[in-house]
N, CA, C and O atoms as a printed pandas DataFrame, in Angstrom:
     atom_number atom_name residue_name chain_id  residue_number  x_coord  y_coord  z_coord
0              1         N          MET        A               1    1.079   -1.385    0.011
1              2        CA          MET        A               1    0.576    0.124   -0.444
2              3         C          MET        A               1    0.999    0.997   -0.111
3              4         O          MET        A               1    0.616    1.870   -0.890
4              5         N          LYS        A               2    1.757    1.508    0.789
5              6        CA          LYS        A               2    2.833    2.494    0.937
6              7         C          LYS        A               2    3.369    2.506   -0.582
7              8         O          LYS        A               2    3.268    3.516   -1.279
8              9         N          LYS        A               3    3.927    1.346   -1.026
9             10        CA          LYS        A               3    4.640    1.610   -1.751
10            11         C          LYS        A               3    4.184    1.710   -3.135
11            12         O          LYS        A               3    4.840    1.815   -4.172
12            13         N          SER        A               4    2.895    1.656   -2.932
13            14        CA          SER        A               4    2.015    2.002   -4.171
14            15         C          SER        A               4    1.783    4.037   -4.199
15            16         O          SER        A               4    2.206    4.941   -4.920
16            17         N          MET        A               5    0.871    3.948   -2.953
17            18        CA          MET        A               5    1.241    5.060   -3.347
18            19         C          MET        A               5    2.425    6.239   -2.949
19            20         O          MET        A               5    2.137    7.358   -2.525
20            21         N          LYS        A               6    3.691    5.787   -3.158
21            22        CA          LYS        A               6    4.855    6.836   -3.337
22            23         C          LYS        A               6    4.523    6.658   -4.116
23            24         O          LYS        A               6    3.657    7.510   -4.313
24            25         N          ILE        A               7    4.616    5.599   -5.442
25            26        CA          ILE        A               7    4.496    5.651   -6.396
26            27         C          ILE        A               7    4.328    6.457   -7.506
27            28         O          ILE        A               7    4.957    6.811   -8.503
28            29         N          MET        A               8    2.222    6.776   -6.470
29            30        CA          MET        A               8    1.803    6.905   -7.696
30            31         C          MET        A               8    2.048    8.332   -6.789
31            32         O          MET        A               8    1.378    7.784   -5.914
32            33         N          SER        A               9    2.272    9.201   -6.395
33            34        CA          SER        A               9    2.797   10.404   -5.542
34            35         C          SER        A               9    3.985   11.314   -7.040
35            36         O          SER        A               9    4.174   12.333   -7.705
36            37         N          VAL        A              10    4.588    9.416   -6.649
37            38        CA          VAL        A              10    6.003   10.956   -7.447
38            39         C          VAL        A              10    5.547   10.294   -9.039
39            40         O          VAL        A              10    6.510    9.807   -9.631
40            41         N          MET        A              11    4.357   10.230   -9.705
41            42        CA          MET        A              11    4.273   10.249  -10.582
42            43         C          MET        A              11    3.350   11.458  -11.169
43            44         O          MET        A              11    3.401   12.067  -12.237
44            45         N          LEU        A              12    2.412   11.568   -9.945
45            46        CA          LEU        A              12    2.281   12.847   -9.623
46            47         C          LEU        A              12    2.999   13.982   -9.852
47            48         O          LEU        A              12    3.084   14.767  -10.796
48            49         N          MET        A              13    3.411   13.905   -8.959
49            50        CA          MET        A              13    4.710   14.891   -9.320
50            51         C          MET        A              13    5.235   15.941  -10.392
51            52         O          MET        A              13    5.276   17.156  -10.584
52            53         N          VAL        A              14    5.887   13.852  -11.405
53            54        CA          VAL        A              14    6.329   14.061  -13.100
54            55         C          VAL        A              14    5.145   15.337  -13.503
55            56         O          VAL        A              14    5.314   16.543  -13.683
56            57         N          VAL        A              15    4.005   14.552  -13.547
57            58        CA          VAL        A              15    2.928   14.611  -14.359
58            59         C          VAL        A              15    3.143   16.532  -13.862
59            60         O          VAL        A              15    3.270   17.292  -14.822
60            61         N          MET        A              16    3.160   16.960  -12.905
61            62        CA          MET        A              16    3.013   18.396  -12.541
62            63         C          MET        A              16    3.851   19.207  -12.790
63            64         O          MET        A              16    3.589   20.370  -13.096
64            65         N          VAL        A              17    5.064   18.704  -12.697
65            66        CA          VAL        A              17    6.166   19.705  -13.730
66            67         C          VAL        A              17    6.011   19.481  -15.205
67            68         O          VAL        A              17    5.719   20.389  -15.983
68            69         N          LEU        A              18    6.241   18.102  -15.597
69            70        CA          LEU        A              18    5.535   18.262  -17.318
70            71         C          LEU        A              18    4.842   19.419  -17.509
71            72         O          LEU        A              18    5.270   20.215  -18.345
72            73         N          PHE        A              19    3.944   19.643  -16.950
73            74        CA          PHE        A              19    2.003   20.663  -16.810
74            75         C          PHE        A              19    2.837   22.216  -17.137
75            76         O          PHE        A              19    2.657   22.873  -18.162
76            77         N          THR        A              20    3.493   22.485  -16.341
77            78        CA          THR        A              20    4.605   23.450  -16.052
78            79         C          THR        A              20    5.633   24.423  -16.538
79            80         O          THR        A              20    5.926   25.618  -16.522
80            81         N          MET        A              21    6.040   23.192  -17.001
81            82        CA          MET        A              21    6.977   23.460  -17.695
82            83         C          MET        A              21    6.812   23.925  -19.744
83            84         O          MET        A              21    7.437   24.689  -20.479
84            85         N          THR        A              22    5.958   23.225  -19.894
85            86        CA          THR        A              22    5.633   23.152  -21.543
86            87         C          THR        A              22    4.477   24.149  -21.578
87            88         O          THR        A              22    3.621   24.275  -20.702
88            89         N          THR        A              23    4.616   25.119  -23.174
89            90        CA          THR        A              23    3.557   26.377  -23.076
90            91         C          THR        A              23    3.289   26.205  -24.501
91            92         O          THR        A              23    4.026   25.936  -25.449
92            93         N          MET        A              24    2.132   26.415  -24.407
93            94        CA          MET        A              24    1.330   26.943  -25.609
94            95         C          MET        A              24    0.754   27.560  -26.627
95            96         O          MET        A              24   -0.443   27.402  -26.386
96            97         N          VAL        A              25    0.820   28.024  -27.386
97            98        CA          VAL        A              25    0.751   29.670  -27.654
98            99         C          VAL        A              25    0.436   29.413  -29.507
99           100         O          VAL        A              25    1.033   29.176  -30.558
100          101         N          SER        A              26   -0.902   29.657  -28.964
101          102        CA          SER        A              26   -1.644   30.126  -30.249
102          103         C          SER        A              26   -2.382   31.245  -30.628
103          104         O          SER        A              26   -3.371   31.775  -30.122
104          105         N          ALA        A              27   -1.550   31.569  -31.860
105          106        CA          ALA        A              27   -2.013   33.150  -32.017
106          107         C          ALA        A              27   -2.155   32.875  -34.008
107          108         O          ALA        A              27   -1.796   32.083  -34.879
108          109         N          TYR        A              28   -2.766   33.887  -33.868
109          110        CA          TYR        A              28   -4.027   34.033  -34.862
110          111         C          TYR        A              28   -3.958   35.888  -35.531
111          112         O          TYR        A              28   -4.342   36.959  -35.063
112          113         N          TRP        A              29   -3.299   35.503  -36.753
113          114        CA          TRP        A              29   -3.164   36.975  -37.166
114          115         C          TRP        A              29   -4.179   36.707  -38.731
115          116         O          TRP        A              29   -3.678   35.916  -39.530
116          117         N          GLY        A              30   -5.280   37.228  -39.048
117          118        CA          GLY        A              30   -5.523   37.626  -40.502
118          119         C          GLY        A              30   -5.606   35.880  -40.973
119          120         O          GLY        A              30   -6.075   34.964  -40.298
120          121         N          SER        A              31   -4.981   35.804  -42.357
121          122        CA          SER        A              31   -4.845   34.039  -42.492
122          123         C          SER        A              31   -3.215   34.179  -42.366
123          124         O          SER        A              31   -2.361   35.036  -42.591
124          125         N          GLN        A              32   -3.293   32.672  -41.814
125          126        CA          GLN        A              32   -1.974   32.346  -41.778
126          127         C          GLN        A              32   -1.100   32.078  -42.946
127          128         O          GLN        A              32   -0.653   30.944  -43.121
128          129         N          GLU        A              33   -0.766   33.281  -43.943
129          130        CA          GLU        A              33    0.214   32.972  -45.751
130          131         C          GLU        A              33    0.211   34.502  -44.760
131          132         O          GLU        A              33    1.096   34.539  -43.905
132          133         N          ASN        A              34   -0.556   35.503  -44.829
133          134        CA          ASN        A              34   -0.208   36.473  -44.260
134          135         C          ASN        A              34    1.308   36.898  -43.197
135          136         O          ASN        A              34    2.101   37.794  -43.484
136          137         N          VAL        A              35    1.391   36.105  -42.117
137          138        CA          VAL        A              35    2.167   36.496  -40.646
138          139         C          VAL        A              35    3.119   36.615  -41.241
139          140         O          VAL        A              35    3.449   35.915  -42.199
140          141         N          ASP        A              36    4.070   38.042  -40.510
141          142        CA          ASP        A              36    5.701   38.102  -40.525
142          143         C          ASP        A              36    6.130   37.680  -39.632
143          144         O          ASP        A              36    5.100   37.275  -39.095
144          145         N          PRO        A              37    6.823   37.455  -39.050
145          146        CA          PRO        A              37    6.736   36.818  -37.650
146          147         C          PRO        A              37    7.921   38.211  -37.416
147          148         O          PRO        A              37    7.846   39.154  -36.629
148          149         N          VAL        A              38    8.944   37.888  -38.400
149          150        CA          VAL        A              38    9.884   38.880  -38.109
150          151         C          VAL        A              38    9.840   40.173  -37.849
151          152         O          VAL        A              38   10.884   40.728  -37.504
152          153         N          GLY        A              39    8.630   40.914  -37.960
153          154        CA          GLY        A              39    8.305   42.383  -39.028
154          155         C          GLY        A              39    6.842   42.455  -38.106
155          156         O          GLY        A              39    5.977   43.230  -38.513
156          157         N          LEU        A              40    6.591   41.689  -36.937
157          158        CA          LEU        A              40    6.484   41.560  -36.223
158          159         C          LEU        A              40    6.550   41.975  -34.807
159          160         O          LEU        A              40    5.948   42.652  -33.973
160          161         N          ALA        A              41    7.771   41.090  -34.989
161          162        CA          ALA        A              41    8.461   41.469  -34.309
162          163         C          ALA        A              41    9.095   42.805  -34.052
163          164         O          ALA        A              41    9.013   43.439  -33.000
164          165         N          ASN        A              42    9.700   43.134  -35.077
165          166        CA          ASN        A              42   10.210   44.310  -35.379
166          167         C          ASN        A              42    9.569   45.493  -34.734
167          168         O          ASN        A              42   10.156   46.457  -34.242
168          169         N          SER        A              43    8.211   45.274  -34.809
169          170        CA          SER        A              43    7.285   46.945  -35.270
170          171         C          SER        A              43    6.863   46.746  -33.595
171          172         O          SER        A              43    5.926   47.446  -33.212
172          173         N          LEU        A              44    7.564   45.749  -32.504
173          174        CA          LEU        A              44    7.058   46.145  -31.148
174          175         C          LEU        A              44    8.471   47.162  -30.541
175          176         O          LEU        A              44    9.635   46.924  -30.863
176          177         N          HIS        A              45    8.259   47.736  -30.076
177          178        CA          HIS        A              45    9.009   48.497  -28.488
178          179         C          HIS        A              45    8.271   49.257  -27.675
179          180         O          HIS        A              45    7.257   49.907  -27.929
180          181         N          GLY        A              46    9.277   49.031  -25.979
181          182        CA          GLY        A              46    8.393   49.219  -25.354
182          183         C          GLY        A              46    8.982   50.536  -24.863
183          184         O          GLY        A              46   10.140   50.755  -25.216
184          185         N          THR        A              47    8.557   51.172  -24.334
185          186        CA          THR        A              47    8.705   52.861  -23.466
186          187         C          THR        A              47    8.819   53.132  -22.290
187          188         O          THR        A              47    7.828   53.091  -21.560
188          189         N          ASN        A              48    9.656   53.366  -21.967
189          190        CA          ASN        A              48    9.761   53.957  -20.491
190          191         C          ASN        A              48    8.835   55.029  -20.295
191          192         O          ASN        A              48    8.487   55.971  -21.006
192          193         N          THR        A              49    8.429   54.521  -18.784
193          194        CA          THR        A              49    7.166   55.442  -18.244
194          195         C          THR        A              49    8.196   55.546  -16.725
195          196         O          THR        A              49    9.295   55.037  -16.508
196          197         N          THR        A              50    7.161   56.583  -15.670
197          198        CA          THR        A              50    8.044   56.693  -15.176
198          199         C          THR        A              50    7.241   56.108  -13.953
199          200         O          THR        A              50    7.447   56.424  -12.781
200          201         N          ALA        A              51    5.850   54.788  -14.601
201          202        CA          ALA        A              51    5.475   53.744  -14.021
202          203         C          ALA        A              51    6.676   52.625  -13.274
203          204         O          ALA        A              51    6.708   52.264  -12.098
204          205         N          SER        A              52    7.576   52.256  -14.360
205          206        CA          SER        A              52    8.559   51.828  -14.245
206          207         C          SER        A              52   10.284   51.861  -13.744
207          208         O          SER        A              52   11.082   50.973  -13.444
208          209         N          GLY        A              53   10.350   53.007  -13.811
209          210        CA          GLY        A              53   11.037   54.382  -12.894
210          211         C          GLY        A              53   10.746   53.966  -11.531
211          212         O          GLY        A              53   11.677   53.440  -10.922
212          213         N          SER        A              54    9.485   54.119  -10.859
213          214        CA          SER        A              54    8.590   54.343   -9.484
214          215         C          SER        A              54    8.779   52.278   -9.055
215          216         O          SER        A              54    9.121   51.767   -7.989
216          217         N          VAL        A              55    8.437   51.677  -10.218
217          218        CA          VAL        A              55    9.080   50.408   -9.648
218          219         C          VAL        A              55   10.138   50.330   -8.684
219          220         O          VAL        A              55   10.150   50.338   -7.453
220          221         N          ALA        A              56   11.188   50.239   -9.734
221          222        CA          ALA        A              56   12.559   49.676   -9.514
222          223         C          ALA        A              56   12.723   50.840   -8.588
223          224         O          ALA        A              56   13.942   50.734   -8.457
224          225         N          THR        A              57   12.432   51.791   -7.905
225          226        CA          THR        A              57   12.071   53.013   -7.143
226          227         C          THR        A              57   12.628   52.177   -5.740
227          228         O          THR        A              57   13.723   51.957   -5.224
228          229         N          ILE        A              58   11.063   51.823   -5.424
229          230        CA          ILE        A              58   10.711   50.881   -4.870
230          231         C          ILE        A              58   11.095   49.837   -4.308
231          232         O          ILE        A              58   11.375   49.682   -3.119
232          233         N          GLY        A              59   11.139   48.477   -5.850
233          234        CA          GLY        A              59   11.962   47.989   -5.141
234          235         C          GLY        A              59   13.416   47.520   -4.241
235          236         O          GLY        A              59   13.915   46.474   -3.827
236          237         N          ASN        A              60   13.812   49.374   -4.232
237          238        CA          ASN        A              60   15.715   49.011   -3.955
238          239         C          ASN        A              60   15.149   49.076   -2.690
239          240         O          ASN        A              60   15.431   48.276   -1.798
240          241         N          GLN        A              61   14.213   50.167   -2.549
241          242        CA          GLN        A              61   14.004   51.074   -1.143
242          243         C          GLN        A              61   13.749   50.003   -0.611
243          244         O          GLN        A              61   13.990   50.166    0.585
244          245         N          ILE        A              62   13.182   48.356   -0.893
245          246        CA          ILE        A              62   12.284   47.232   -0.184
246          247         C          ILE        A              62   13.622   46.388    0.129
247          248         O          ILE        A              62   13.891   45.951    1.248
248          249         N          ILE        A              63   14.540   46.196   -1.188
249          250        CA          ILE        A              63   15.803   45.539   -0.868
250          251         C          ILE        A              63   16.490   46.573    0.586
251          252         O          ILE        A              63   16.557   46.189    1.754
252          253         N          GLY        A              64   16.756   47.395    0.255
253          254        CA          GLY        A              64   17.678   47.687    0.824
254          255         C          GLY        A              64   16.850   47.990    2.220
255          256         O          GLY        A              64   17.338   48.899    2.891
256          257         N          ILE        A              65   16.265   47.678    2.485
257          258        CA          ILE        A              65   15.281   48.004    3.916
258          259         C          ILE        A              65   15.257   46.308    4.433
259          260         O          ILE        A              65   15.079   46.323    5.651
260          261         N          ILE        A              66   15.324   45.493    4.145
261          262        CA          ILE        A              66   15.308   43.709    4.175
262          263         C          ILE        A              66   16.890   43.728    4.649
263          264         O          ILE        A              66   17.296   43.329    5.740
264          265         N          THR        A              67   18.030   44.517    3.133
265          266        CA          THR        A              67   19.462   44.622    4.204
266          267         C          THR        A              67   19.405   44.315    5.195
267          268         O          THR        A              67   19.758   43.259    5.719
268          269         N          THR        A              68   18.564   45.945    5.948
269          270        CA          THR        A              68   19.439   46.317    7.249
270          271         C          THR        A              68   18.980   45.633    8.216
271          272         O          THR        A              68   19.717   45.541    9.197
272          273         N          VAL        A              69   18.021   45.139    8.247
273          274        CA          VAL        A              69   16.617   44.934    8.942
274          275         C          VAL        A              69   17.570   43.247    8.852
275          276         O          VAL        A              69   17.738   42.651    9.916
276          277         N          GLY        A              70   17.867   42.910    8.138
277          278        CA          GLY        A              70   19.348   41.426    8.333
278          279         C          GLY        A              70   20.225   41.910    8.950
279          280         O          GLY        A              70   20.104   41.500   10.105
280          281         N          VAL        A              71   21.092   42.581    8.867
281          282        CA          VAL        A              71   21.842   42.651    9.373
282          283         C          VAL        A              71   22.635   43.474   10.140
283          284         O          VAL        A              71   23.853   43.633   10.057
284          285         N          VAL        A              72   21.463   44.232   11.263
285          286        CA          VAL        A              72   20.808   44.195   12.343
286          287         C          VAL        A              72   20.748   43.335   13.540
287          288         O          VAL        A              72   21.085   43.466   14.717
288          289         N          VAL        A              73   19.938   41.964   12.482
289          290        CA          VAL        A              73   19.328   41.447   13.380
290          291         C          VAL        A              73   20.237   40.148   13.723
291          292         O          VAL        A              73   20.061   39.399   14.684
292          293         N          ALA        A              74   21.467   40.016   12.519
293          294        CA          ALA        A              74   21.966   39.569   12.431
294          295         C          ALA        A              74   23.184   39.381   13.434
295          296         O          ALA        A              74   23.599   38.410   14.067
296          297         N          VAL        A              75   23.626   40.825   13.311
297          298        CA          VAL        A              75   24.695   41.456   14.696
298          299         C          VAL        A              75   24.633   41.211   16.075
299          300         O          VAL        A              75   25.357   41.082   17.063
300          301         N          VAL        A              76   23.239   41.203   15.657
301          302        CA          VAL        A              76   22.359   41.680   17.559
302          303         C          VAL        A              76   22.668   40.208   18.644
303          304         O          VAL        A              76   23.131   40.059   19.774
304          305         N          ILE        A              77   22.105   39.264   17.541
305          306        CA          ILE        A              77   21.506   37.668   17.510
306          307         C          ILE        A              77   23.618   37.137   17.098
307          308         O          ILE        A              77   24.243   36.384   17.846
308          309         N          LEU        A              78   24.204   37.750   15.874
309          310        CA          LEU        A              78   25.803   37.012   17.093
310          311         C          LEU        A              78   26.022   37.863   18.273
311          312         O          LEU        A              78   26.045   37.152   19.278
312          313         N          LEU        A              79   26.184   39.057   18.530
313          314        CA          LEU        A              79   26.618   39.881   19.973
314          315         C          LEU        A              79   26.214   38.575   21.291
315          316         O          LEU        A              79   26.960   38.270   22.222
316          317         N          VAL        A              80   25.043   38.075   21.043
317          318        CA          VAL        A              80   24.119   37.406   22.050
318          319         C          VAL        A              80   24.507   36.385   22.394
319          320         O          VAL        A              80   24.760   36.017   23.541
320          321         N          LEU        A              81   24.611   35.701   21.205
321          322        CA          LEU        A              81   25.195   34.231   21.095
322          323         C          LEU        A              81   27.424   34.396   21.718
323          324         O          LEU        A              81   28.091   33.422   22.068
324          325         N          GLY        A              82   28.089   36.225   21.620
325          326        CA          GLY        A              82   29.057   35.483   21.415
326          327         C          GLY        A              82   29.331   35.686   23.555
327          328         O          GLY        A              82   30.126   35.226   24.375
328          329         N          ILE        A              83   28.308   36.488   23.589
329          330        CA          ILE        A              83   28.090   36.856   24.912
330          331         C          ILE        A              83   28.234   35.593   25.718
331          332         O          ILE        A              83   29.229   35.356   26.404
332          333         N          LYS        A              84   27.540   35.058   25.641
333          334        CA          LYS        A              84   26.895   33.955   25.877
334          335         C          LYS        A              84   27.740   32.661   25.614
335          336         O          LYS        A              84   27.530   31.941   26.590
336          337         N          TYR        A              85   28.600   32.026   24.748
337          338        CA          TYR        A              85   29.316   31.465   24.443
338          339         C          TYR        A              85   30.859   32.069   25.892
339          340         O          TYR        A              85   31.369   31.388   26.782
340          341         N          MET        A              86   31.083   33.318   25.559
341          342        CA          MET        A              86   31.964   33.683   26.790
342          343         C          MET        A              86   31.611   33.423   28.402
343          344         O          MET        A              86   32.304   32.974   29.314
344          345         N          MET        A              87   30.477   33.815   28.366
345          346        CA          MET        A              87   29.945   33.335   30.048
346          347         C          MET        A              87   29.834   31.860   29.934
347          348         O          MET        A              87   29.555   31.522   31.084
348          349         N          GLY        A              88   29.887   30.884   29.273
349          350        CA          GLY        A              88   29.000   29.739   29.508
350          351         C          GLY        A              88   30.773   28.382   29.977
351          352         O          GLY        A              88   31.926   28.494   29.563
352          353         N          SER        A              89   30.437   27.781   30.508
353          354        CA          SER        A              89   30.731   26.498   30.895
354          355         C          SER        A              89   30.781   26.122   29.476
355          356         O          SER        A              89   30.242   26.641   28.498
356          357         N          ALA        A              90   32.039   24.454   29.659
357          358        CA          ALA        A              90   32.087   23.766   28.754
358          359         C          ALA        A              90   31.346   23.173   27.682
359          360         O          ALA        A              90   31.405   23.085   26.455
360          361         N          SER        A              91   30.685   22.832   28.553
361          362        CA          SER        A              91   29.362   22.549   28.196
362          363         C          SER        A              91   27.921   23.058   27.170
363          364         O          SER        A              91   27.208   22.592   26.280
364          365         N          GLU        A              92   28.056   24.164   27.880
365          366        CA          GLU        A              92   27.548   25.661   26.720
366          367         C          GLU        A              92   28.159   25.767   25.475
367          368         O          GLU        A              92   27.790   25.768   24.301
368          369         N          LYS        A              93   29.348   25.870   26.170
369          370        CA          LYS        A              93   30.163   26.534   24.960
370          371         C          LYS        A              93   29.693   25.075   23.531
371          372         O          LYS        A              93   29.934   25.441   22.381
372          373         N          ALA        A              94   29.176   23.819   23.663
373          374        CA          ALA        A              94   29.736   23.424   23.096
374          375         C          ALA        A              94   27.743   23.406   22.121
375          376         O          ALA        A              94   27.460   23.313   20.927
376          377         N          GLU        A              95   26.826   23.546   23.393
377          378        CA          GLU        A              95   25.684   23.947   22.536
378          379         C          GLU        A              95   25.564   24.954   21.828
379          380         O          GLU        A              95   24.799   24.968   20.863
380          381         N          TYR        A              96   26.355   26.057   22.208
381          382        CA          TYR        A              96   26.285   27.459   21.502
382          383         C          TYR        A              96   27.474   27.558   20.229
383          384         O          TYR        A              96   27.586   28.392   19.330
384          385         N          LYS        A              97   28.322   26.310   20.565
385          386        CA          LYS        A              97   28.584   25.943   18.385
386          387         C          LYS        A              97   27.647   25.637   17.875
387          388         O          LYS        A              97   27.144   26.324   16.986
388          389         N          LYS        A              98   27.002   24.191   18.413
389          390        CA          LYS        A              98   25.480   23.744   17.636
390          391         C          LYS        A              98   24.530   25.033   17.302
391          392         O          LYS        A              98   23.636   24.815   16.484
392          393         N          THR        A              99   24.612   26.158   17.767
393          394        CA          THR        A              99   23.448   26.577   17.310
394          395         C          THR        A              99   23.978   27.941   16.351
395          396         O          THR        A              99   23.221   28.882   16.110
396          397         N          MET        A             100   25.513   27.866   15.815
397          398        CA          MET        A             100   26.129   28.992   15.399
398          399         C          MET        A             100   25.990   28.631   13.766
399          400         O          MET        A             100   25.827   29.491   12.901
400          401         N          ILE        A             101   26.091   27.130   13.507
401          402        CA          ILE        A             101   26.141   25.999   12.397
402          403         C          ILE        A             101   24.142   26.724   11.493
403          404         O          ILE        A             101   24.151   27.144   10.336
404          405         N          PRO        A             102   23.281   26.700   12.025
405          406        CA          PRO        A             102   21.760   27.201   11.796
406          407         C          PRO        A             102   21.938   28.873   11.311
407          408         O          PRO        A             102   21.376   29.293   10.300
408          409         N          TYR        A             103   22.940   29.885   12.328
409          410        CA          TYR        A             103   23.204   31.131   12.200
410          411         C          TYR        A             103   23.750   31.769   10.973
411          412         O          TYR        A             103   23.400   32.577   10.113
412          413         N          LEU        A             104   24.959   30.895   11.352
413          414        CA          LEU        A             104   25.454   30.944   10.046
414          415         C          LEU        A             104   24.974   30.661    8.458
415          416         O          LEU        A             104   25.104   31.112    7.320
416          417         N          VAL        A             105   24.425   29.748    9.100
417          418        CA          VAL        A             105   23.368   29.427    6.977
418          419         C          VAL        A             105   22.604   30.881    6.830
419          420         O          VAL        A             105   22.712   31.734    5.950
420          421         N          GLY        A             106   21.630   30.838    8.252
421          422        CA          GLY        A             106   20.983   32.051    7.652
422          423         C          GLY        A             106   21.564   33.192    7.740
423          424         O          GLY        A             106   20.592   33.936    7.872
424          425         N          ALA        A             107   22.286   33.710    7.754
425          426        CA          ALA        A             107   23.215   35.312    7.892
426          427         C          ALA        A             107   23.843   34.669    6.487
427          428         O          ALA        A             107   24.499   35.597    6.014
428          429         N          ILE        A             108   23.897   34.111    6.054
429          430        CA          ILE        A             108   24.459   34.102    4.241
430          431         C          ILE        A             108   23.667   34.040    3.755
431          432         O          ILE        A             108   23.513   34.875    2.863
432          433         N          LEU        A             109   22.626   33.049    3.975
433          434        CA          LEU        A             109   21.121   33.522    3.161
434          435         C          LEU        A             109   20.277   35.242    2.944
435          436         O          LEU        A             109   19.896   36.054    2.101
436          437         N          ILE        A             110   20.361   35.010    4.200
437          438        CA          ILE        A             110   20.188   36.949    3.931
438          439         C          ILE        A             110   20.886   37.650    3.329
439          440         O          ILE        A             110   20.378   38.584    2.710
440          441         N          PHE        A             111   22.296   37.439    3.303
441          442        CA          PHE        A             111   23.138   38.483    2.450
442          443         C          PHE        A             111   23.611   38.303    1.416
443          444         O          PHE        A             111   24.569   38.948    0.991
444          445         N          GLY        A             112   22.884   37.150    0.646
445          446        CA          GLY        A             112   22.836   36.444   -0.658
446          447         C          GLY        A             112   21.970   36.710   -1.139
447          448         O          GLY        A             112   21.989   37.099   -2.307
448          449         N          ALA        A             113   20.979   36.618   -0.505
449          450        CA          ALA        A             113   19.729   36.934   -1.418
450          451         C          ALA        A             113   19.869   38.264   -1.474
451          452         O          ALA        A             113   20.271   38.462   -2.620
452          453         N          SER        A             114   19.755   39.578   -0.779
453          454        CA          SER        A             114   20.056   40.725   -0.832
454          455         C          SER        A             114   20.918   40.713   -1.874
455          456         O          SER        A             114   20.384   41.195   -2.873
456          457         N          ALA        A             115   22.184   40.313   -2.076
457          458        CA          ALA        A             115   23.260   40.655   -2.730
458          459         C          ALA        A             115   22.571   40.280   -4.682
459          460         O          ALA        A             115   22.883   40.874   -5.714
460          461         N          ILE        A             116   21.991   39.577   -4.568
461          462        CA          ILE        A             116   21.810   37.962   -5.872
462          463         C          ILE        A             116   20.858   39.165   -6.445
463          464         O          ILE        A             116   21.213   39.760   -7.463
464          465         N          THR        A             117   19.244   39.627   -5.554
465          466        CA          THR        A             117   18.108   40.546   -5.699
466          467         C          THR        A             117   19.231   41.867   -6.285
467          468         O          THR        A             117   19.625   41.794   -7.449
468          469         N          LYS        A             118   19.675   43.005   -5.416
469          470        CA          LYS        A             118   20.062   43.624   -5.935
470          471         C          LYS        A             118   20.300   43.968   -7.302
471          472         O          LYS        A             118   19.931   44.825   -8.104
472          473         N          VAL        A             119   21.367   42.569   -7.248
473          474        CA          VAL        A             119   22.504   42.340   -9.135
474          475         C          VAL        A             119   20.939   41.977  -10.109
475          476         O          VAL        A             119   20.984   42.500  -11.222
476          477         N          VAL        A             120   19.583   41.152   -9.816
477          478        CA          VAL        A             120   19.103   41.314  -11.036
478          479         C          VAL        A             120   18.015   42.077  -10.901
479          480         O          VAL        A             120   17.384   41.962  -11.952
480          481         N          VAL        A             121   17.409   42.862  -10.099
481          482        CA          VAL        A             121   17.268   44.444  -10.225
482          483         C          VAL        A             121   18.507   45.817  -11.442
483          484         O          VAL        A             121   18.255   46.707  -12.254
484          485         N          ASP        A             122   19.393   45.389  -11.033
485          486        CA          ASP        A             122   20.656   46.708  -11.528
486          487         C          ASP        A             122   20.348   45.813  -13.057
487          488         O          ASP        A             122   19.874   46.602  -13.874
488          489         N          LEU        A             123   20.481   44.514  -13.590
489          490        CA          LEU        A             123   19.886   43.947  -14.306
490          491         C          LEU        A             123   19.175   44.227  -15.622
491          492         O          LEU        A             123   19.512   44.473  -16.780
492          493         N          ALA        A             124   17.934   44.067  -14.873
493          494        CA          ALA        A             124   16.643   44.278  -15.000
494          495         C          ALA        A             124   16.778   46.289  -15.463
495          496         O          ALA        A             124   16.401   46.650  -16.578
496          497         N          SER        A             125   17.001   46.704  -15.055
497          498        CA          SER        A             125   17.180   48.568  -14.957
498          499         C          SER        A             125   17.569   48.653  -16.108
499          500         O          SER        A             125   16.768   49.157  -16.895
500          501         N          ASN        A             126   18.708   48.276  -16.565
501          502        CA          ASN        A             126   20.062   48.738  -17.609
502          503         C          ASN        A             126   19.856   48.044  -18.784
503          504         O          ASN        A             126   20.803   47.932  -19.561
504          505         N          ILE        A             127   18.200   47.294  -19.196
505          506        CA          ILE        A             127   18.330   46.628  -20.087
506          507         C          ILE        A             127   17.213   47.467  -20.968
507          508         O          ILE        A             127   16.275   48.036  -20.410
508          509         N          LYS        A             128   17.402   47.491  -22.393
509          510        CA          LYS        A             128   16.424   48.466  -23.385
510          511         C          LYS        A             128   15.432   47.765  -23.900
511          512         O          LYS        A             128   15.246   46.553  -23.794
512          513         N          ALA        A             129   14.852   48.481  -24.412
513          514        CA          ALA        A             129   13.908   47.662  -25.525
514          515         C          ALA        A             129   14.365   48.293  -27.193
515          516         O          ALA        A             129   13.808   47.847  -28.196
């Protein structure tokens, strides 16, 4: 029973992944013989509006706030763990060393995620249509 349930769930997940990865596009522009995809693609031009500028500004502000809060929280937790480590006994120091690993992983994720989002925002703002 468990084995068949596992197989069914794996197959269901595979089908779901396949459905999310496939794209079906149907387009009709007059008659099928008159479609010029190159001319159609060349006729599309984007324009920079103030809305896109304000979205980029708001995005940069949000990223800055998240990064600042992440740095403050990381420093405060590091101070607390450092003080507890210095004041603790030998067995407590071993426990604090164990808590340092998830702390370091979390700090790296916060700083890495904010750096990656800054790079993506900078690249996206430099794209010209």
